[in-house]
C-alpha positions, 0 to 999 in steps of 0.5 A, a space after each residue: 415893326 417887322 412883318 412875318 412871312 405870312 403877313 408879308 405875303 398877304 400885304 399886297 392884298 391889303 393895299 387899296 385898289 388904286 395902289 394895287 393897280 399901280 403895283 401892276 402898272 409899275 411892273 415894267 420897272 421890276 422886270 428891267 431891274 431883274 434883267 439888269 441883275 441877271 445881266 450883271 451876274 449878281 446871282 453868280 457872285 452871291 453863290 457863295 454867300 452874302 456880299 456887301 454892295 461895295 463888293 458887288 459894285 466893284 465886281 460888276 463895274 457898277 455905280 455903287 449907290 445906283 446898284 444898291 437902289 436896284 438891288 433894294 428894289 429887287 429885294 422888295 419883291 423877293 428877288 434877293 434879300 437885304 440881310 443887313 444894311 447894304 448886304 445882299 444874298 440870294 433867295 430861292 428865286 434868285 438862285 435860279 438866276 445863277 448860270 450853273 443852276 440846273 433850272 437856270 432862268 438867267 438866259 431867258 430873263 436876259 432874252 425877255 428884256 434885251 433892248 430890241 425885245 423890250 422895245 416891242 412891248 411898247 407897241 402892244 396897242 398896235 398888236 391889239 388894234 391890228 392883230 399883227 405882231 408888233 415886232 414886225 412894226 418895230 424891226 421891219 421884218 418878222 422875228 425869226 428872220 431878224 434873229 437868224 439873219 439880221 442880228 445873229 448875236 441876238 439870235 444866239 441869246 434867243 437860242 440860249 433862252 430857249 435852252 433855258 426855258 427847256 429847263 422848266 419843262 424837260 423834267 416834267 415832260 419825262 415824268 408825265 409821258 412814257 416814251 418806252 417802246 418808241 424806236 424813233 423819236 423826232 424833235 421838229 424845230 428842236 433847236 440845239 436838241 435839248 429835249 431830244 437829248 434828254 428823252 434819249 438819255 432816259 430811253 437808251 433803246 431809242 434813236 432820235 431825229 433832230 429837224 431844224 434850219 441849218 444855222 440852228 443845227 450848228 449848235 446841236 453837236 455840243 448839246 448832244 455830246 453833253 448827254 452822250 447821245 450824239 451817236 443816236 441822233 440824226 440831224 436833218 436840215 429843212 424848213 418845216 413850212 416846205 417839207 418834213 421828210 421824217 418818219 418816226 414813232 413820236 414827233 415832238 413839237 415843243 413851243 412851236 405851234 404857239 408861235 403861229 396862227 392856224 394857217 401856218 400851224 396846219 401847214 406844219 402839221 400836214 407836213 408831218 402827217 405826209 410822212 408819219 406812220 399810221 400808228 405814230 403820235 404827235 406831241 404838242 408841248 405848249 401851255 393849255 390855257 384854262 377857259 376861265 379867269 383863273 391865274 395862269 402863266 400861259 395867259 401872260 405868255 400869250 401876249 408875247 405870242 401876240 406881239 413877237 412871232 404873231 402866234 397864240 397860246 390855245 385852249 383845249 377846244 382850240 387845240 382840238 379844232 386845229 388838229 381836226 382841221 389838220 387831219 388829226 384827232 386829239 387823243 388826250 391832254 397830259 398835264 405836267 407839274 411845269 407850266 406846260 401840258 402835252 397835247 397828244 394827237 394821232 392821224 384822224 
């Protein structure tokens, strides 16, 4: 019997409780299977239509039977589809694994499952017991030191992943927040400048500042040129824990505050406050975790924050308290259609 889409969607709920928990416990296999497919570029190969597994194996230099088993497992979750025996196509989900997709998830999928990162997940118990990041236990040093000094190749994968993650949030940010009237917009620890470039492209009267570590800013010119805003962005090198010598109307902190616990976040926010004009705004762009048990992606990403940098996804109450302790007042929370919200703050 072939189930229709509605029945297929309901099927997991019809499993007995022990089978449901086993599905969750076996999720690590699914995660790695999708990673391998992303690493092999399967979605790119299927961009022009279905292909048989023999062709896919040849194109990826893979063992045919093993690749089939991998794709069969992926297809059982909705990632790829076996449209006829041993012939696979992309689905709406795996279209986003294509390198050229406007909201590509490929680089982020690869980063989450690269071996040095994957090993950290096995130490979640350590983080839960101690409150400390498992990354430090596994690799002997904090994650950002490791990425930007010890393993530069992995650091490059991370930077590409953060650019990929921006695909999920930039459009929703631009739809949700009105940047018009702002003369200078600063992106603090903005990486290659994906967000500031998109904001400036949509606001041609504004100028921008991109503040980050020098080794990160090396990758910014290409991104800024892609948006044709390179003449409107000033690059400033620095460490946000020491000083942020930047004056702007709006300060962007996208996926920064969630990386750290309160003491370091207070340092970052106070360093912004030291130089910001009295009427300026700070926009913290992160998940805002619901204060109940409804499903929310932020609650899952929060475990990554616990294990890897040693940070936390916060509730609205926790944001309000953090900002108050840093000399700010939370003015509003603006939800977006993406997985993040915009927490707006001003000087207290």
